[in-house]
C-alpha positions as CSV (number, residue, x, y, z in Angstrom):
1,X,-77.4,40.9,-15.2
2,X,-78.1,37.2,-16.1
3,X,-77.5,34.3,-13.8
4,X,-75.6,31.5,-15.5
5,X,-75.3,27.9,-14.3
6,X,-73.1,25.4,-16.1
7,X,-72.2,21.8,-15.7
8,X,-68.9,20.8,-17.4
9,X,-68.4,17.4,-19.1
10,X,-65.9,16.6,-16.3
11,X,-68.7,16.9,-13.7
12,X,-67.8,20.3,-12.3
13,X,-70.6,22.7,-11.8
14,X,-70.1,26.5,-11.7
15,X,-72.3,29.6,-11.7
16,X,-71.8,33.3,-12.3
17,X,-73.6,36.5,-13.4
18,X,-72.9,38.3,-16.6
19,X,-74.1,41.2,-18.7
20,X,-74.8,39.7,-22.2
21,X,-73.7,41.6,-25.3
22,X,-76.3,41.2,-28.1
23,X,-77.6,38.1,-26.3
24,X,-74.3,36.3,-26.0
25,X,-71.2,36.2,-23.7
26,X,-68.9,39.2,-24.1
27,X,-65.9,36.9,-23.6
28,X,-65.1,33.2,-23.4
29,X,-65.6,31.3,-20.2
30,X,-63.9,28.1,-19.1
31,X,-64.4,25.3,-16.5
32,X,-62.5,26.2,-13.3
33,X,-61.7,22.5,-12.8
34,X,-60.5,21.2,-16.2
35,X,-60.3,24.4,-18.3
36,X,-62.8,23.1,-20.9
37,X,-64.6,25.9,-22.9
38,X,-68.0,26.6,-21.5
39,X,-68.9,29.6,-23.7
40,X,-71.4,27.6,-25.8
41,X,-73.3,26.4,-22.7
42,X,-73.2,29.9,-21.3
43,X,-74.7,31.3,-24.5
44,X,-77.4,28.6,-24.4
45,X,-78.3,29.6,-20.8
46,X,-78.5,33.2,-21.9
47,X,-80.7,32.3,-24.8
48,X,-83.1,30.4,-22.5
49,X,-83.6,33.5,-20.3
50,X,-87.1,35.0,-20.8
51,X,-87.2,38.1,-23.0
52,X,-89.8,40.0,-24.8
53,X,-88.9,38.2,-28.1
54,X,-88.8,34.7,-26.6
55,X,-91.4,32.4,-28.1
56,X,-94.4,31.9,-25.8
57,X,-95.3,28.4,-24.7
58,X,-99.0,27.5,-24.5
59,X,-100.0,24.1,-23.0
60,X,-103.4,22.9,-24.2
61,X,-102.5,19.3,-23.6
62,X,-99.8,17.3,-21.8
63,X,-97.7,18.0,-25.0
64,X,-95.9,21.3,-25.0
65,X,-96.6,23.5,-28.1
66,X,-94.7,26.5,-29.2
67,X,-96.6,29.6,-30.4
68,X,-94.2,31.9,-32.2
69,X,-94.4,35.6,-31.3
70,X,-94.2,38.2,-34.0
71,X,-90.6,38.6,-34.9
72,X,-89.2,42.2,-35.1
73,X,-88.1,43.4,-38.6
74,X,-84.5,42.5,-39.4
75,X,-82.4,45.5,-40.4
76,X,-81.0,45.4,-43.9
77,X,-77.6,43.9,-44.2
78,X,-77.9,41.9,-40.9
79,X,-77.2,38.2,-41.3
80,X,-79.7,36.1,-39.4
81,X,-78.3,32.7,-38.4
82,X,-78.2,30.3,-35.5
83,X,-75.8,32.5,-33.6
84,X,-77.9,35.6,-33.9
85,X,-81.0,33.7,-32.8
86,X,-79.2,32.4,-29.7
87,X,-79.3,28.8,-30.8
88,X,-76.5,26.2,-30.0
89,X,-75.6,22.8,-31.2
90,X,-77.4,19.7,-30.0
91,X,-74.5,18.7,-27.8
92,X,-74.3,22.0,-26.0
93,X,-78.1,22.1,-25.7
94,X,-78.1,18.6,-24.0
95,X,-75.2,19.7,-21.7
96,X,-77.3,22.7,-20.6
97,X,-80.4,20.6,-20.2
98,X,-78.6,18.1,-18.0
99,X,-77.2,21.1,-15.9
100,X,-80.7,22.5,-15.5
101,X,-82.0,19.1,-14.3
102,X,-79.1,18.9,-11.8
103,X,-79.9,22.4,-10.5
104,X,-83.5,21.4,-9.8
105,X,-85.3,23.0,-12.8
106,X,-88.7,21.3,-13.6
107,X,-89.0,18.8,-16.4
108,X,-91.4,21.2,-18.2
109,X,-89.0,24.1,-18.2
110,X,-86.1,21.9,-19.5
111,X,-88.4,20.5,-22.3
112,X,-89.3,24.0,-23.2
113,X,-85.6,25.0,-23.4
114,X,-84.8,22.0,-25.7
115,X,-87.8,22.9,-28.0
116,X,-86.5,26.4,-28.3
117,X,-83.2,24.9,-29.4
118,X,-84.8,23.0,-32.2
119,X,-85.8,19.7,-30.6
120,X,-89.1,18.0,-31.5
121,X,-91.5,17.9,-28.5
122,X,-91.4,14.1,-28.3
123,X,-87.6,14.0,-28.6
124,X,-87.2,16.7,-26.0
125,X,-89.5,14.9,-23.6
126,X,-87.6,11.7,-23.9
127,X,-84.2,13.3,-23.5
128,X,-85.4,15.1,-20.3
129,X,-86.9,11.8,-18.9
130,X,-83.5,10.1,-19.3
131,X,-81.6,13.0,-17.6
132,X,-84.2,13.2,-14.8
133,X,-84.0,9.4,-14.2
134,X,-80.2,9.7,-14.0
135,X,-80.5,12.5,-11.4
136,X,-83.0,10.5,-9.3
137,X,-80.7,7.4,-9.4
138,X,-77.7,9.6,-8.3
139,X,-79.8,11.0,-5.4
140,X,-80.8,7.5,-4.3
141,X,-77.2,6.3,-4.3
142,X,-76.2,9.4,-2.2
143,X,-79.1,8.8,0.1
144,X,-78.0,5.2,0.8
145,X,-74.5,6.4,1.5
146,X,-75.8,9.0,4.0
147,X,-77.9,6.4,5.8
148,X,-75.0,4.0,6.2
149,X,-72.5,6.7,7.2
150,X,-75.1,8.4,9.5
151,X,-75.9,5.1,11.2
152,X,-72.3,4.4,11.9
153,X,-71.8,7.9,13.4
154,X,-74.8,7.4,15.7
155,X,-73.0,4.5,17.3
156,X,-70.1,6.7,18.4
157,X,-71.7,8.1,21.6
158,X,-72.9,4.6,22.5
159,X,-69.5,3.1,22.0
160,X,-67.9,6.0,23.9
161,X,-70.3,5.6,26.9
162,X,-69.6,1.8,27.1
163,X,-65.8,2.4,26.9
164,X,-65.8,5.1,29.6
165,X,-68.2,3.1,31.8
166,X,-65.8,0.2,31.7
167,X,-63.1,2.3,33.3
168,X,-65.6,4.3,35.4
169,X,-64.5,7.6,33.9
170,X,-66.7,10.1,32.1
171,X,-64.7,13.0,30.6
172,X,-67.3,15.6,29.8
173,X,-65.5,17.1,26.7
174,X,-64.9,13.8,25.0
175,X,-68.5,12.7,25.7
176,X,-69.7,16.0,24.4
177,X,-67.8,15.5,21.2
178,X,-69.1,11.9,20.9
179,X,-72.7,13.1,21.3
180,X,-72.1,15.8,18.7
181,X,-70.9,13.2,16.3
182,X,-74.0,11.1,17.0
183,X,-76.3,14.0,16.4
184,X,-74.6,14.7,13.1
185,X,-75.1,11.0,12.2
186,X,-78.8,11.4,13.0
187,X,-79.0,14.4,10.6
188,X,-77.2,12.4,7.8
189,X,-79.5,9.4,8.3
190,X,-82.6,11.6,8.2
191,X,-81.4,13.4,5.1
192,X,-80.5,10.2,3.4
193,X,-84.0,8.7,4.2
194,X,-85.6,11.8,2.6
195,X,-83.5,11.3,-0.5
196,X,-84.7,7.7,-0.8
197,X,-88.4,8.5,0.0
198,X,-88.8,11.7,-1.9
199,X,-85.8,12.4,-4.2
200,X,-87.8,15.0,-6.1
201,X,-87.7,17.3,-3.1
202,X,-83.9,17.6,-3.5
203,X,-82.4,20.3,-5.7
204,X,-79.0,21.4,-6.6
205,X,-75.7,19.6,-6.8
206,X,-75.8,15.9,-6.2
207,X,-72.1,15.2,-6.6
208,X,-70.0,14.1,-3.6
């Protein structure tokens, strides 16, 4: 079984496991949110999975270089094209690369994937840098939102205490709820601070 992770153009992310047939999806797959066809992206993900015939990547310098492994003989009468090699179009490859960045894959791995899809090393590196910068920006925005919202929630137990003290009543259940909300606010504030200070530590979905 192969684990597939896809990010649709509408922003929806979904994942599933599949048993490839001849290195491709056995049936079409669609986005659960907007219904857009995700078969091309799924095939790209399958093609990126390590196999015995996948080109090896040797890094002798900061620039990634591909060393082609010996290709097995092609049976007579078999047509060799982009589909049989597991290649996808540029648009599908970029969609898959953006999804990999969103799921927390390293820049090196995503550059490697784009190079396997026919991108030049320099071009693949630049594309990945743009996607990675977009992800870091999204994480920072989300971190700021968490800090603001968490700070507001931390004020709830203080406000509740002052309110109850004014009337000289302290209902235990209500104060317990207020304290719980305050603790949740502390967690949000801490999590948001981590996103701002070290966004590279975050992985996975960054959507609200």
